[in-house]
N, C-alpha and C positions, 0 to 999 in steps of 0.2 A: 595693729589692727590694718586689715587689707586696704590698699587703695581701690578695690574694687567692689561692685554691688555685691558679690557673693564671693565668697572664699572658696579657690580651686584646691586641690591637691598639689603638692610639689611638682613641678614640671608639666602641668595640664593644664594646656590652654582652652580645652573645652568642658564644660561642667553639663551634667545632664541634671536638668532643675528638679526639684521634688513638687509634688502637686500643689503646695502651700506657696513656693516660691512663685510657680508659674499663676498662680491664681493672683498673687501680690502685683505682679506686672499687668495681668488683665486688668486689674482694679484701677490702676495709674495711667492706663492707657486709652483713648479714645477713638483709635481709628485702626482700621486692619482691612483685611482682603478674605471675600467670601468667594469660594470655589466649589462649582457642582457642574454635572453633567447636564446639557441642555440640548436635546434634539442632536444627538450623535457627538457633540463636542463639548470640550471644557471650557467654562465661561469662568472669569474671574472678575470680581468689580470691588474696587474701595468702597467701604463703607466706613461711617463712625458709629458707635456703639456704646452701651454702658452696660455693665456687669452686675449682677447683684446677688453673688455668692452662688448661684444656682445657674442662672440663663445668662446668656447674653442677649440683647436686645437692639435692633435697629427699625429704622424707618425706610420705605420705600414707596415707588410709584408702580402702576400697572406694569408689567414686563414680566422678564425670565424669573427674575428674583421671587415676586410674587406668585407666579406659577409654580415653581419650587416650593415655595412655603406652602402653599395648598395642597400641593402633592405629598407633603410632606418630606421630602426628598432627605438622603443624606448628603451632607456638605463638609466641607473643610474651612477652617477659618484661621488665618493666622494674622500675627502682630509682632510688631519687632520694634526696637531701638537701637540706635547707633549712637555712641559717644566717641570722642577722639581716641580712646584706646582700649574700647571695650564694646561690646555689642551682645544683643541678646533676640533669642525668638520663640515664640507659644504658638503652638498648634492646637487648635481644639477640634473634635470631630464630634457629628451629633445630627439629629434632624431639626431642620427648620420647620415650623409651622406659624401661622398667622396668629396673635395675640387675640384671645376673646374678650369680645366686647366690656362684658366686666372688669377686666384686667387693665384696660387701656388707661384710666386715669392713676393707676399703681405706677405703670411705665412711665407715663409723663412725669410722676413726682420723682424719679429718678434722675431726671434732668436731660433725659434724650431729646435732643432737636437736631434737625439736621444742619450741614454747615453752610449748603448753597441754598440761595434763596429760589428753591423749586418746591411744589408740591408733592410732599411724601406723605400721602394719606392714610398708608397701610402701616401698621406694626407687627413685627415679625420677631419672633423668638428661636434662639437657637439651645436648645438642651443638650448640655455637655454628657458626652458619651464617654469622651477619651480626652486627655488635655495632657501634653508633652511640652518640654521646653528645653533649651540649649543656652548657655552662656558662654561667650569668647572673649578670650583676651588677645588683642590684636598684636601681630608682630609680623615682620617679614616671614614669608614662607622659607623653611630651610631647604638646601638643596644635597642630594645625597652627596655624600662624601665631605659636605660641611666639617670644619674641626669645631667649632661652634655652633650649638643650636639653640633655639629658645629653652631660658630657664626662667622659673617664676618659684618664688619662696614665700608661702604667705605670711613669714615672719617679716619680709621686706615691703615697702610701701610701694615700690614699682617693679614693673618687669624687666628683664633683659633680653631685647631681640637679639638674634643675630647680628653680625656686622654687614656692611654693604655687600650685596653677592658679586661673585665674578661672573661678568656678562656672558662668558664662553662658556659656563658650566649653567645656563639657565636651562628650566624645563620647556618643554614645547606644547 
């Protein structure tokens, strides 16, 4: 059995996640970053969210997130996790919109609540049009000419990073 969340192919430190793997990570995480274009510049905001297998939901106060939702804007949402020897990232793309009044009790029932004690009176939904993700096994970056590079064998319980680098050969 692998020592990591997801099994990689031999000697491959980056794994492209399946949709099911990405959704598993979305279900078990509660925070991420919402990015969109607003008045000619890219905005990015941390948000806490819930995922119901179809949409992501978050709450907001009046401002650019609510304006983007009312305009049914295309957005990108990213969430990630970092452990001592592995990490992952999931990106969702889709449109955000205000949650209809008749759906608010449903969203409240999912356990959505702001983390900070400020008024977030508006509920927003992100309809998923695309979801991608990657999982990473951490190790020192190899340098060109290294005799020994990263190795990973799914049959072993740990990875083997390269030896300490020669500081005279470091990338700039």
